[in-house]
All heavy atoms as TSV, in Angstrom:
chain	resi	resn	atom	element	x	y	z
A	1	ASN	N	N	-5.793	3.259	10.390
A	1	ASN	CA	C	-4.517	3.802	10.137
A	1	ASN	C	C	-3.496	2.572	9.956
A	1	ASN	O	O	-3.678	1.537	10.498
A	1	ASN	CB	C	-4.032	4.628	11.277
A	1	ASN	CG	C	-4.795	5.900	11.336
A	1	ASN	OD1	O	-5.365	6.373	10.344
A	1	ASN	ND2	N	-4.822	6.512	12.553
A	2	ILE	N	N	-2.432	2.848	9.159
A	2	ILE	CA	C	-1.456	1.916	8.930
A	2	ILE	C	C	-0.204	2.419	9.694
A	2	ILE	O	O	0.241	3.505	9.467
A	2	ILE	CB	C	-1.070	1.800	7.411
A	2	ILE	CG1	C	-2.337	1.283	6.694
A	2	ILE	CG2	C	0.066	0.871	7.247
A	2	ILE	CD1	C	-2.226	1.255	5.205
A	3	GLU	N	N	0.271	1.579	10.554
A	3	GLU	CA	C	1.436	2.004	11.396
A	3	GLU	C	C	2.420	0.814	11.524
A	3	GLU	O	O	2.024	-0.309	11.551
A	3	GLU	CB	C	0.952	2.378	12.810
A	3	GLU	CG	C	0.059	3.546	12.839
A	3	GLU	CD	C	-0.393	3.959	14.243
A	3	GLU	OE1	O	0.223	3.474	15.155
A	3	GLU	OE2	O	-1.365	4.679	14.301
A	4	ALA	N	N	3.692	1.195	11.697
A	4	ALA	CA	C	4.681	0.143	12.002
A	4	ALA	C	C	4.588	-0.206	13.481
A	4	ALA	O	O	4.089	0.599	14.329
A	4	ALA	CB	C	6.081	0.773	11.753
A	5	ALA	N	N	4.953	-1.437	13.818
A	5	ALA	CA	C	4.931	-1.814	15.192
A	5	ALA	C	C	5.981	-1.016	16.026
A	5	ALA	O	O	6.954	-0.516	15.452
A	5	ALA	CB	C	5.297	-3.314	15.291
A	6	THR	N	N	5.716	-0.848	17.290
A	6	THR	CA	C	6.655	0.046	18.068
A	6	THR	C	C	7.847	-0.706	18.563
A	6	THR	O	O	8.823	-0.076	18.922
A	6	THR	CB	C	5.860	0.585	19.293
A	6	THR	OG1	O	5.345	-0.488	20.037
A	6	THR	CG2	C	4.733	1.532	18.856
A	7	THR	N	N	7.811	-2.049	18.613
A	7	THR	CA	C	9.010	-2.796	19.028
A	7	THR	C	C	9.357	-3.734	17.815
A	7	THR	O	O	8.486	-4.205	17.175
A	7	THR	CB	C	8.787	-3.648	20.243
A	7	THR	OG1	O	7.652	-4.513	20.048
A	7	THR	CG2	C	8.435	-2.761	21.456
A	8	TRP	N	N	10.647	-3.949	17.667
A	8	TRP	CA	C	11.066	-4.767	16.530
A	8	TRP	C	C	11.905	-5.989	17.075
A	8	TRP	O	O	12.593	-5.895	18.020
A	8	TRP	CB	C	12.013	-3.981	15.595
A	8	TRP	CG	C	11.271	-2.877	14.944
A	8	TRP	CD1	C	11.233	-1.601	15.354
A	8	TRP	CD2	C	10.429	-2.952	13.857
A	8	TRP	NE1	N	10.418	-0.853	14.517
A	8	TRP	CE2	C	9.906	-1.658	13.547
A	8	TRP	CE3	C	10.051	-3.992	12.991
A	8	TRP	CZ2	C	9.036	-1.421	12.565
A	8	TRP	CZ3	C	9.173	-3.760	11.912
A	8	TRP	CH2	C	8.695	-2.441	11.743
A	9	GLN	N	N	11.686	-7.073	16.400
A	9	GLN	CA	C	12.458	-8.288	16.682
A	9	GLN	C	C	13.048	-8.690	15.351
A	9	GLN	O	O	12.594	-8.299	14.245
A	9	GLN	CB	C	11.557	-9.404	17.208
A	9	GLN	CG	C	10.899	-9.123	18.519
A	9	GLN	CD	C	9.963	-10.239	18.935
A	9	GLN	OE1	O	10.128	-11.339	18.415
A	9	GLN	NE2	N	9.029	-9.989	19.782
A	10	ALA	N	N	14.107	-9.490	15.400
A	10	ALA	CA	C	14.660	-10.045	14.164
A	10	ALA	C	C	13.625	-10.877	13.521
A	10	ALA	O	O	13.126	-11.845	14.058
A	10	ALA	CB	C	15.951	-10.869	14.497
A	11	SER	N	N	13.184	-10.497	12.330
A	11	SER	CA	C	12.123	-11.242	11.660
A	11	SER	C	C	12.232	-10.930	10.178
A	11	SER	O	O	12.917	-10.048	9.727
A	11	SER	CB	C	10.722	-10.829	12.163
A	11	SER	OG	O	10.520	-9.437	11.924
A	12	LEU	N	N	11.518	-11.720	9.413
A	12	LEU	CA	C	11.450	-11.485	7.933
A	12	LEU	C	C	10.098	-11.056	7.560
A	12	LEU	O	O	9.090	-11.530	8.079
A	12	LEU	CB	C	11.768	-12.873	7.233
A	12	LEU	CG	C	13.112	-13.470	7.468
A	12	LEU	CD1	C	13.204	-14.808	6.793
A	12	LEU	CD2	C	14.154	-12.560	6.924
A	13	GLN	N	N	10.005	-10.189	6.620
A	13	GLN	CA	C	8.758	-9.658	6.030
A	13	GLN	C	C	8.455	-10.537	4.864
A	13	GLN	O	O	9.256	-10.645	3.914
A	13	GLN	CB	C	8.937	-8.225	5.633
A	13	GLN	CG	C	7.855	-7.712	4.792
A	13	GLN	CD	C	6.505	-7.558	5.525
A	13	GLN	OE1	O	6.362	-8.061	6.605
A	13	GLN	NE2	N	5.527	-7.022	4.919
A	14	HIS	N	N	7.374	-11.306	4.921
A	14	HIS	CA	C	7.034	-12.199	3.809
A	14	HIS	C	C	5.943	-11.615	2.925
A	14	HIS	O	O	5.874	-11.912	1.691
A	14	HIS	CB	C	6.578	-13.547	4.319
A	14	HIS	CG	C	6.532	-14.568	3.209
A	14	HIS	ND1	N	5.438	-14.965	2.691
A	14	HIS	CD2	C	7.545	-15.219	2.598
A	14	HIS	CE1	C	5.621	-15.808	1.700
A	14	HIS	NE2	N	6.940	-15.992	1.617
A	15	ALA	N	N	5.129	-10.725	3.400
A	15	ALA	CA	C	4.121	-10.071	2.558
A	15	ALA	C	C	4.824	-9.208	1.505
A	15	ALA	O	O	5.928	-8.679	1.693
A	15	ALA	CB	C	3.219	-9.185	3.363
A	16	LYS	N	N	4.177	-9.022	0.396
A	16	LYS	CA	C	4.743	-8.200	-0.649
A	16	LYS	C	C	3.932	-6.912	-0.776
A	16	LYS	O	O	2.675	-6.928	-0.633
A	16	LYS	CB	C	4.728	-8.983	-1.986
A	16	LYS	CG	C	5.707	-10.100	-2.175
A	16	LYS	CD	C	5.461	-11.179	-1.194
A	16	LYS	CE	C	6.353	-12.398	-1.392
A	16	LYS	NZ	N	5.886	-13.410	-0.484
A	17	VAL	N	N	4.604	-5.821	-0.994
A	17	VAL	CA	C	3.905	-4.557	-1.159
A	17	VAL	C	C	4.452	-3.823	-2.365
A	17	VAL	O	O	5.586	-3.759	-2.568
A	17	VAL	CB	C	4.194	-3.611	0.123
A	17	VAL	CG1	C	3.560	-2.283	-0.050
A	17	VAL	CG2	C	3.765	-4.315	1.359
A	18	ILE	N	N	3.497	-3.341	-3.172
A	18	ILE	CA	C	3.797	-2.493	-4.289
A	18	ILE	C	C	3.018	-1.214	-4.079
A	18	ILE	O	O	1.857	-1.191	-3.931
A	18	ILE	CB	C	3.424	-3.101	-5.664
A	18	ILE	CG1	C	4.187	-4.442	-5.866
A	18	ILE	CG2	C	3.697	-2.139	-6.761
A	18	ILE	CD1	C	3.654	-5.159	-7.071
A	19	VAL	N	N	3.715	-0.043	-4.073
A	19	VAL	CA	C	3.108	1.247	-4.033
A	19	VAL	C	C	3.418	1.854	-5.421
A	19	VAL	O	O	4.607	2.083	-5.736
A	19	VAL	CB	C	3.604	2.083	-2.862
A	19	VAL	CG1	C	2.908	3.466	-2.865
A	19	VAL	CG2	C	3.360	1.372	-1.531
A	20	THR	N	N	2.364	2.215	-6.161
A	20	THR	CA	C	2.651	2.669	-7.497
A	20	THR	C	C	2.879	4.194	-7.552
A	20	THR	O	O	3.709	4.597	-8.321
A	20	THR	CB	C	1.505	2.257	-8.439
A	20	THR	OG1	O	0.285	2.839	-7.953
A	20	THR	CG2	C	1.391	0.834	-8.570
A	21	ASP	N	N	2.076	4.904	-6.777
A	21	ASP	CA	C	2.098	6.407	-6.969
A	21	ASP	C	C	1.461	7.165	-5.861
A	21	ASP	O	O	0.992	8.285	-6.057
A	21	ASP	CB	C	1.471	6.768	-8.314
A	21	ASP	CG	C	-0.028	6.246	-8.318
A	21	ASP	OD1	O	-0.510	5.755	-7.262
A	21	ASP	OD2	O	-0.654	6.444	-9.380
A	22	SER	N	N	1.489	6.743	-4.634
A	22	SER	CA	C	0.791	7.265	-3.510
A	22	SER	C	C	-0.756	7.235	-3.690
A	22	SER	O	O	-1.419	7.671	-2.740
A	22	SER	CB	C	1.204	8.746	-3.292
A	22	SER	OG	O	2.576	8.828	-3.073
A	23	GLU	N	N	-1.242	6.723	-4.766
A	23	GLU	CA	C	-2.645	6.537	-4.917
A	23	GLU	C	C	-3.149	5.110	-4.986
A	23	GLU	O	O	-4.271	4.871	-4.624
A	23	GLU	CB	C	-3.022	7.205	-6.303
A	23	GLU	CG	C	-2.981	8.746	-6.228
A	23	GLU	CD	C	-4.005	9.379	-5.260
A	23	GLU	OE1	O	-5.134	8.862	-5.200
A	23	GLU	OE2	O	-3.615	10.355	-4.638
A	24	THR	N	N	-2.258	4.197	-5.224
A	24	THR	CA	C	-2.657	2.800	-5.304
A	24	THR	C	C	-1.496	1.958	-4.730
A	24	THR	O	O	-0.296	2.193	-5.044
A	24	THR	CB	C	-2.878	2.355	-6.781
A	24	THR	OG1	O	-3.873	3.241	-7.315
A	24	THR	CG2	C	-3.379	0.903	-6.820
A	25	ALA	N	N	-1.829	1.017	-3.852
A	25	ALA	CA	C	-0.864	0.045	-3.304
A	25	ALA	C	C	-1.503	-1.292	-3.301
A	25	ALA	O	O	-2.704	-1.468	-3.168
A	25	ALA	CB	C	-0.538	0.435	-1.851
A	26	LEU	N	N	-0.643	-2.309	-3.466
A	26	LEU	CA	C	-1.098	-3.702	-3.421
A	26	LEU	C	C	-0.276	-4.414	-2.421
A	26	LEU	O	O	1.002	-4.345	-2.379
A	26	LEU	CB	C	-0.838	-4.374	-4.801
A	26	LEU	CG	C	-1.142	-5.847	-4.914
A	26	LEU	CD1	C	-2.690	-6.120	-4.713
A	26	LEU	CD2	C	-0.704	-6.455	-6.215
A	27	ILE	N	N	-0.950	-5.038	-1.451
A	27	ILE	CA	C	-0.365	-5.912	-0.418
A	27	ILE	C	C	-0.829	-7.263	-0.672
A	27	ILE	O	O	-2.024	-7.524	-0.795
A	27	ILE	CB	C	-0.777	-5.393	0.997
A	27	ILE	CG1	C	-0.501	-3.967	1.207
A	27	ILE	CG2	C	-0.144	-6.338	2.021
A	27	ILE	CD1	C	-1.102	-3.449	2.454
A	28	GLY	N	N	0.139	-8.268	-0.744
A	28	GLY	CA	C	-0.296	-9.602	-0.980
A	28	GLY	C	C	0.717	-10.628	-0.492
A	28	GLY	O	O	1.750	-10.253	-0.013
A	29	SER	N	N	0.374	-11.875	-0.717
A	29	SER	CA	C	1.189	-12.929	-0.303
A	29	SER	C	C	1.991	-13.543	-1.439
A	29	SER	O	O	2.898	-14.334	-1.202
A	29	SER	CB	C	0.437	-14.027	0.454
A	29	SER	OG	O	-0.578	-14.541	-0.456
A	30	ALA	N	N	1.610	-13.309	-2.643
A	30	ALA	CA	C	2.174	-14.024	-3.859
A	30	ALA	C	C	3.616	-13.543	-4.090
A	30	ALA	O	O	3.900	-12.338	-4.036
A	30	ALA	CB	C	1.303	-13.774	-5.033
A	31	ASN	N	N	4.482	-14.498	-4.365
A	31	ASN	CA	C	5.788	-14.189	-4.883
A	31	ASN	C	C	5.586	-13.794	-6.400
A	31	ASN	O	O	4.786	-14.355	-7.057
A	31	ASN	CB	C	6.657	-15.395	-4.840
A	31	ASN	CG	C	7.112	-15.742	-3.398
A	31	ASN	OD1	O	7.291	-14.873	-2.543
A	31	ASN	ND2	N	7.163	-17.048	-3.051
A	32	PHE	N	N	6.405	-12.837	-6.824
A	32	PHE	CA	C	6.304	-12.410	-8.157
A	32	PHE	C	C	7.126	-13.305	-9.093
A	32	PHE	O	O	8.066	-12.896	-9.734
A	32	PHE	CB	C	6.765	-10.933	-8.297
A	32	PHE	CG	C	5.867	-10.056	-7.426
A	32	PHE	CD1	C	6.359	-9.374	-6.295
A	32	PHE	CD2	C	4.478	-9.951	-7.687
A	32	PHE	CE1	C	5.546	-8.577	-5.556
A	32	PHE	CE2	C	3.699	-9.126	-6.973
A	32	PHE	CZ	C	4.205	-8.493	-5.868
A	33	THR	N	N	6.741	-14.522	-9.164
A	33	THR	CA	C	7.233	-15.572	-9.996
A	33	THR	C	C	6.135	-16.259	-10.724
A	33	THR	O	O	4.955	-16.085	-10.379
A	33	THR	CB	C	8.029	-16.672	-9.226
A	33	THR	OG1	O	7.065	-17.304	-8.352
A	33	THR	CG2	C	9.158	-15.998	-8.343
A	34	THR	N	N	6.436	-17.028	-11.740
A	34	THR	CA	C	5.351	-17.717	-12.483
A	34	THR	C	C	4.569	-18.633	-11.494
A	34	THR	O	O	3.348	-18.631	-11.489
A	34	THR	CB	C	5.940	-18.577	-13.613
A	34	THR	OG1	O	6.625	-17.719	-14.504
A	34	THR	CG2	C	4.859	-19.387	-14.320
A	35	GLY	N	N	5.336	-19.358	-10.670
A	35	GLY	CA	C	4.632	-20.228	-9.706
A	35	GLY	C	C	3.806	-19.457	-8.711
A	35	GLY	O	O	2.668	-19.865	-8.376
A	36	GLY	N	N	4.363	-18.414	-8.218
A	36	GLY	CA	C	3.611	-17.594	-7.205
A	36	GLY	C	C	2.338	-16.947	-7.767
A	36	GLY	O	O	1.408	-16.738	-7.081
A	37	LEU	N	N	2.409	-16.580	-9.002
A	37	LEU	CA	C	1.260	-15.913	-9.620
A	37	LEU	C	C	0.270	-16.841	-10.370
A	37	LEU	O	O	-0.905	-16.447	-10.558
A	37	LEU	CB	C	1.730	-14.844	-10.587
A	37	LEU	CG	C	2.571	-13.658	-9.891
A	37	LEU	CD1	C	3.164	-12.792	-10.969
A	37	LEU	CD2	C	1.689	-12.919	-8.941
A	38	ARG	N	N	0.708	-18.051	-10.746
A	38	ARG	CA	C	-0.161	-18.929	-11.559
A	38	ARG	C	C	-0.543	-20.198	-10.843
A	38	ARG	O	O	-1.616	-20.693	-11.058
A	38	ARG	CB	C	0.513	-19.265	-12.939
A	38	ARG	CG	C	0.601	-18.118	-13.841
A	38	ARG	CD	C	1.067	-18.627	-15.155
A	38	ARG	NE	N	1.084	-17.524	-16.063
A	38	ARG	CZ	C	1.200	-17.671	-17.358
A	38	ARG	NH1	N	1.294	-18.863	-17.892
A	38	ARG	NH2	N	1.162	-16.605	-18.088
A	39	ASN	N	N	0.311	-20.706	-10.032
A	39	ASN	CA	C	0.121	-22.020	-9.434
A	39	ASN	C	C	-0.440	-22.097	-8.021
A	39	ASN	O	O	-0.934	-23.132	-7.583
A	39	ASN	CB	C	1.388	-22.855	-9.548
A	39	ASN	CG	C	1.964	-23.010	-10.867
A	39	ASN	OD1	O	1.128	-22.975	-11.825
A	39	ASN	ND2	N	3.203	-23.135	-11.030
A	40	ASN	N	N	-0.282	-20.983	-7.268
A	40	ASN	CA	C	-0.680	-20.919	-5.883
A	40	ASN	C	C	-1.977	-20.193	-5.665
A	40	ASN	O	O	-2.366	-19.429	-6.513
A	40	ASN	CB	C	0.414	-20.274	-5.046
A	40	ASN	CG	C	1.735	-20.997	-5.146
A	40	ASN	OD1	O	1.774	-22.195	-5.461
A	40	ASN	ND2	N	2.781	-20.234	-4.891
A	41	ILE	N	N	-2.650	-20.493	-4.590
A	41	ILE	CA	C	-3.785	-19.699	-4.157
A	41	ILE	C	C	-3.221	-18.606	-3.205
A	41	ILE	O	O	-2.675	-18.950	-2.099
A	41	ILE	CB	C	-4.779	-20.639	-3.416
A	41	ILE	CG1	C	-5.363	-21.688	-4.370
A	41	ILE	CG2	C	-5.949	-19.734	-2.837
A	41	ILE	CD1	C	-6.283	-22.647	-3.738
A	42	GLU	N	N	-3.337	-17.416	-3.580
A	42	GLU	CA	C	-2.734	-16.303	-2.830
A	42	GLU	C	C	-3.849	-15.299	-2.527
A	42	GLU	O	O	-4.874	-15.313	-3.080
A	42	GLU	CB	C	-1.595	-15.651	-3.632
A	42	GLU	CG	C	-0.515	-16.580	-4.077
A	42	GLU	CD	C	0.400	-16.981	-2.930
A	42	GLU	OE1	O	0.262	-16.439	-1.732
A	42	GLU	OE2	O	1.264	-17.824	-3.145
A	43	LEU	N	N	-3.449	-14.340	-1.711
A	43	LEU	CA	C	-4.440	-13.311	-1.292
A	43	LEU	C	C	-3.779	-11.943	-1.497
A	43	LEU	O	O	-2.553	-11.769	-1.153
A	43	LEU	CB	C	-4.760	-13.504	0.158
A	43	LEU	CG	C	-5.717	-12.419	0.751
A	43	LEU	CD1	C	-7.099	-12.550	0.043
A	43	LEU	CD2	C	-5.938	-12.656	2.253
A	44	GLY	N	N	-4.495	-10.982	-2.014
A	44	GLY	CA	C	-4.014	-9.626	-2.192
A	44	GLY	C	C	-5.067	-8.626	-1.878
A	44	GLY	O	O	-6.279	-8.859	-2.024
A	45	VAL	N	N	-4.678	-7.438	-1.417
A	45	VAL	CA	C	-5.565	-6.355	-1.139
A	45	VAL	C	C	-5.067	-5.161	-1.806
A	45	VAL	O	O	-3.901	-4.745	-1.686
A	45	VAL	CB	C	-5.676	-6.156	0.409
A	45	VAL	CG1	C	-6.577	-4.975	0.688
A	45	VAL	CG2	C	-6.154	-7.411	1.136
A	46	ARG	N	N	-5.946	-4.444	-2.479
A	46	ARG	CA	C	-5.579	-3.216	-3.158
A	46	ARG	C	C	-6.089	-1.979	-2.282
A	46	ARG	O	O	-7.188	-1.970	-1.859
A	46	ARG	CB	C	-6.247	-3.087	-4.569
A	46	ARG	CG	C	-5.843	-1.782	-5.263
A	46	ARG	CD	C	-6.441	-1.814	-6.664
A	46	ARG	NE	N	-7.818	-1.817	-6.598
A	46	ARG	CZ	C	-8.610	-0.975	-7.344
A	46	ARG	NH1	N	-8.095	-0.080	-8.135
A	46	ARG	NH2	N	-9.924	-1.101	-7.264
A	47	LEU	N	N	-5.172	-1.146	-1.998
A	47	LEU	CA	C	-5.455	0.083	-1.184
A	47	LEU	C	C	-5.390	1.298	-2.169
A	47	LEU	O	O	-4.585	1.338	-3.081
A	47	LEU	CB	C	-4.413	0.326	-0.087
A	47	LEU	CG	C	-4.179	-0.777	0.872
A	47	LEU	CD1	C	-3.004	-0.404	1.868
A	47	LEU	CD2	C	-5.428	-1.116	1.657
A	48	THR	N	N	-6.338	2.200	-1.966
A	48	THR	CA	C	-6.380	3.428	-2.794
A	48	THR	C	C	-6.499	4.613	-1.875
A	48	THR	O	O	-6.872	4.568	-0.728
A	48	THR	CB	C	-7.547	3.368	-3.831
A	48	THR	OG1	O	-8.778	3.226	-3.062
A	48	THR	CG2	C	-7.356	2.246	-4.788
A	49	GLY	N	N	-6.159	5.779	-2.452
A	49	GLY	CA	C	-6.373	7.073	-1.757
A	49	GLY	C	C	-5.457	7.157	-0.545
A	49	GLY	O	O	-4.254	6.782	-0.572
A	50	PRO	N	N	-6.018	7.721	0.504
A	50	PRO	CA	C	-5.163	7.991	1.769
A	50	PRO	C	C	-4.503	6.745	2.341
A	50	PRO	O	O	-3.402	6.811	2.819
A	50	PRO	CB	C	-6.216	8.555	2.749
A	50	PRO	CG	C	-7.335	9.104	1.889
A	50	PRO	CD	C	-7.351	8.254	0.635
A	51	LEU	N	N	-5.112	5.562	2.229
A	51	LEU	CA	C	-4.463	4.348	2.732
A	51	LEU	C	C	-3.211	4.022	1.936
A	51	LEU	O	O	-2.247	3.559	2.500
A	51	LEU	CB	C	-5.479	3.180	2.780
A	51	LEU	CG	C	-6.572	3.198	3.858
A	51	LEU	CD1	C	-7.474	2.032	3.659
A	51	LEU	CD2	C	-5.913	3.186	5.203
A	52	ALA	N	N	-3.319	4.176	0.605
A	52	ALA	CA	C	-2.112	3.889	-0.187
A	52	ALA	C	C	-0.957	4.913	0.174
A	52	ALA	O	O	0.184	4.523	0.228
A	52	ALA	CB	C	-2.411	4.058	-1.702
A	53	ALA	N	N	-1.293	6.204	0.426
A	53	ALA	CA	C	-0.314	7.133	0.783
A	53	ALA	C	C	0.284	6.805	2.142
A	53	ALA	O	O	1.476	6.891	2.408
A	53	ALA	CB	C	-0.915	8.535	0.809
A	54	GLN	N	N	-0.538	6.297	3.105
A	54	GLN	CA	C	-0.044	5.901	4.340
A	54	GLN	C	C	0.897	4.720	4.232
A	54	GLN	O	O	1.947	4.613	4.949
A	54	GLN	CB	C	-1.216	5.550	5.295
A	54	GLN	CG	C	-1.934	6.718	5.833
A	54	GLN	CD	C	-3.028	6.313	6.748
A	54	GLN	OE1	O	-2.794	5.359	7.615
A	54	GLN	NE2	N	-4.149	6.933	6.729
A	55	MET	N	N	0.571	3.778	3.321
A	55	MET	CA	C	1.432	2.609	3.106
A	55	MET	C	C	2.802	3.047	2.543
A	55	MET	O	O	3.832	2.584	3.028
A	55	MET	CB	C	0.688	1.590	2.174
A	55	MET	CG	C	1.611	0.388	1.893
A	55	MET	SD	S	2.149	-0.533	3.349
A	55	MET	CE	C	0.642	-1.085	3.998
A	56	GLU	N	N	2.732	4.001	1.634
A	56	GLU	CA	C	4.032	4.533	1.119
A	56	GLU	C	C	4.837	5.161	2.156
A	56	GLU	O	O	6.069	4.955	2.200
A	56	GLU	CB	C	3.656	5.528	-0.035
A	56	GLU	CG	C	4.973	6.074	-0.702
A	56	GLU	CD	C	4.592	7.069	-1.803
A	56	GLU	OE1	O	3.777	7.958	-1.532
A	56	GLU	OE2	O	5.243	6.880	-2.844
A	57	GLN	N	N	4.191	5.943	3.032
A	57	GLN	CA	C	4.929	6.598	4.163
A	57	GLN	C	C	5.546	5.537	5.056
A	57	GLN	O	O	6.694	5.723	5.548
A	57	GLN	CB	C	4.048	7.513	4.942
A	57	GLN	CG	C	3.593	8.765	4.106
A	57	GLN	CD	C	2.411	9.541	4.735
A	57	GLN	OE1	O	2.011	9.172	5.818
A	57	GLN	NE2	N	1.953	10.556	4.087
A	58	LEU	N	N	4.857	4.482	5.301
A	58	LEU	CA	C	5.281	3.405	6.180
A	58	LEU	C	C	6.566	2.730	5.560
A	58	LEU	O	O	7.543	2.519	6.234
A	58	LEU	CB	C	4.280	2.369	6.500
A	58	LEU	CG	C	4.706	1.095	7.203
A	58	LEU	CD1	C	5.278	1.444	8.573
A	58	LEU	CD2	C	3.561	0.081	7.318
A	59	ILE	N	N	6.484	2.425	4.277
A	59	ILE	CA	C	7.605	1.847	3.537
A	59	ILE	C	C	8.785	2.755	3.627
A	59	ILE	O	O	9.945	2.272	3.844
A	59	ILE	CB	C	7.215	1.538	2.109
A	59	ILE	CG1	C	6.077	0.483	2.050
A	59	ILE	CG2	C	8.417	1.037	1.302
A	59	ILE	CD1	C	6.336	-0.827	2.740
A	60	VAL	N	N	8.605	4.031	3.395
A	60	VAL	CA	C	9.764	4.973	3.485
A	60	VAL	C	C	10.313	5.001	4.847
A	60	VAL	O	O	11.572	4.958	5.070
A	60	VAL	CB	C	9.267	6.379	3.053
A	60	VAL	CG1	C	10.309	7.440	3.394
A	60	VAL	CG2	C	8.959	6.438	1.573
A	61	ARG	N	N	9.507	5.023	5.903
A	61	ARG	CA	C	9.993	4.984	7.246
A	61	ARG	C	C	10.830	3.671	7.567
A	61	ARG	O	O	11.889	3.765	8.250
A	61	ARG	CB	C	8.815	5.122	8.297
A	61	ARG	CG	C	8.259	6.534	8.274
A	61	ARG	CD	C	7.419	6.849	9.469
A	61	ARG	NE	N	6.747	5.766	10.066
A	61	ARG	CZ	C	5.362	5.504	10.076
A	61	ARG	NH1	N	4.597	6.386	9.425
A	61	ARG	NH2	N	4.869	4.551	10.657
A	62	LEU	N	N	10.269	2.552	7.113
A	62	LEU	CA	C	10.974	1.302	7.358
A	62	LEU	C	C	12.366	1.270	6.590
A	62	LEU	O	O	13.400	0.786	7.170
A	62	LEU	CB	C	10.132	0.091	6.885
A	62	LEU	CG	C	8.865	-0.125	7.751
A	62	LEU	CD1	C	8.012	-1.230	7.103
A	62	LEU	CD2	C	9.252	-0.544	9.173
A	63	GLU	N	N	12.364	1.808	5.418
A	63	GLU	CA	C	13.583	1.860	4.594
A	63	GLU	C	C	14.561	2.773	5.315
A	63	GLU	O	O	15.779	2.414	5.454
A	63	GLU	CB	C	13.300	2.333	3.199
A	63	GLU	CG	C	14.524	2.332	2.301
A	63	GLU	CD	C	14.213	2.731	0.931
A	63	GLU	OE1	O	13.055	2.980	0.539
A	63	GLU	OE2	O	15.188	2.819	0.153
A	64	ARG	N	N	14.191	3.940	5.762
A	64	ARG	CA	C	15.089	4.870	6.400
A	64	ARG	C	C	15.616	4.364	7.692
A	64	ARG	O	O	16.774	4.639	8.089
A	64	ARG	CB	C	14.408	6.241	6.686
A	64	ARG	CG	C	14.213	6.974	5.383
A	64	ARG	CD	C	13.489	8.330	5.701
A	64	ARG	NE	N	13.318	9.076	4.432
A	64	ARG	CZ	C	12.476	10.060	4.320
A	64	ARG	NH1	N	11.708	10.436	5.353
A	64	ARG	NH2	N	12.314	10.630	3.202
A	65	ALA	N	N	14.813	3.559	8.408
A	65	ALA	CA	C	15.257	2.941	9.651
A	65	ALA	C	C	16.160	1.703	9.466
A	65	ALA	O	O	16.641	1.091	10.377
A	65	ALA	CB	C	14.026	2.517	10.493
A	66	GLY	N	N	16.358	1.225	8.182
A	66	GLY	CA	C	17.227	0.187	7.896
A	66	GLY	C	C	16.549	-1.219	7.898
A	66	GLY	O	O	17.242	-2.196	7.839
A	67	TRP	N	N	15.195	-1.220	7.922
A	67	TRP	CA	C	14.495	-2.510	7.931
A	67	TRP	C	C	14.231	-3.008	6.573
A	67	TRP	O	O	13.923	-4.213	6.408
A	67	TRP	CB	C	13.179	-2.304	8.680
A	67	TRP	CG	C	13.384	-2.150	10.105
A	67	TRP	CD1	C	13.353	-1.013	10.846
A	67	TRP	CD2	C	13.648	-3.224	11.084
A	67	TRP	NE1	N	13.651	-1.262	12.182
A	67	TRP	CE2	C	13.817	-2.602	12.305
A	67	TRP	CE3	C	13.817	-4.566	10.958
A	67	TRP	CZ2	C	14.105	-3.283	13.452
A	67	TRP	CZ3	C	14.070	-5.324	12.103
A	67	TRP	CH2	C	14.239	-4.668	13.388
A	68	LEU	N	N	14.298	-2.180	5.528
A	68	LEU	CA	C	14.065	-2.616	4.157
A	68	LEU	C	C	15.218	-2.119	3.253
A	68	LEU	O	O	15.821	-1.058	3.576
A	68	LEU	CB	C	12.774	-2.008	3.590
A	68	LEU	CG	C	11.504	-2.372	4.334
A	68	LEU	CD1	C	10.317	-1.635	3.695
A	68	LEU	CD2	C	11.247	-3.853	4.289
A	69	SER	N	N	15.505	-2.820	2.244
A	69	SER	CA	C	16.510	-2.390	1.275
A	69	SER	C	C	15.862	-2.113	0.007
A	69	SER	O	O	15.010	-2.900	-0.467
A	69	SER	CB	C	17.580	-3.458	1.100
A	69	SER	OG	O	18.255	-3.748	2.301
A	70	PRO	N	N	16.170	-1.096	-0.699
A	70	PRO	CA	C	15.565	-0.815	-1.997
A	70	PRO	C	C	16.025	-1.836	-3.031
A	70	PRO	O	O	17.138	-2.380	-2.932
A	70	PRO	CB	C	16.106	0.606	-2.347
A	70	PRO	CG	C	17.309	0.785	-1.622
A	70	PRO	CD	C	17.136	-0.056	-0.306
A	71	CYS	N	N	15.167	-2.128	-3.951
A	71	CYS	CA	C	15.531	-3.142	-4.993
A	71	CYS	C	C	15.407	-2.526	-6.349
A	71	CYS	O	O	15.034	-1.441	-6.517
A	71	CYS	CB	C	14.681	-4.397	-4.894
A	71	CYS	SG	S	12.936	-4.089	-4.950
């Protein structure tokens, strides 16, 4: 299961998450820049199905709680 931590401290989220449609999500370390995508060694994981939907729900909960800002 994918869950948010129960306690929060002032911190920065550095991982990047893209949820496309509740069916596919990508979690990775690469910045979405030319350098981040072409010059660095980065790691990413693709989630599909129920895990992608859980990730989307987590992102929505974090945004509603004020931890994330929409872009």
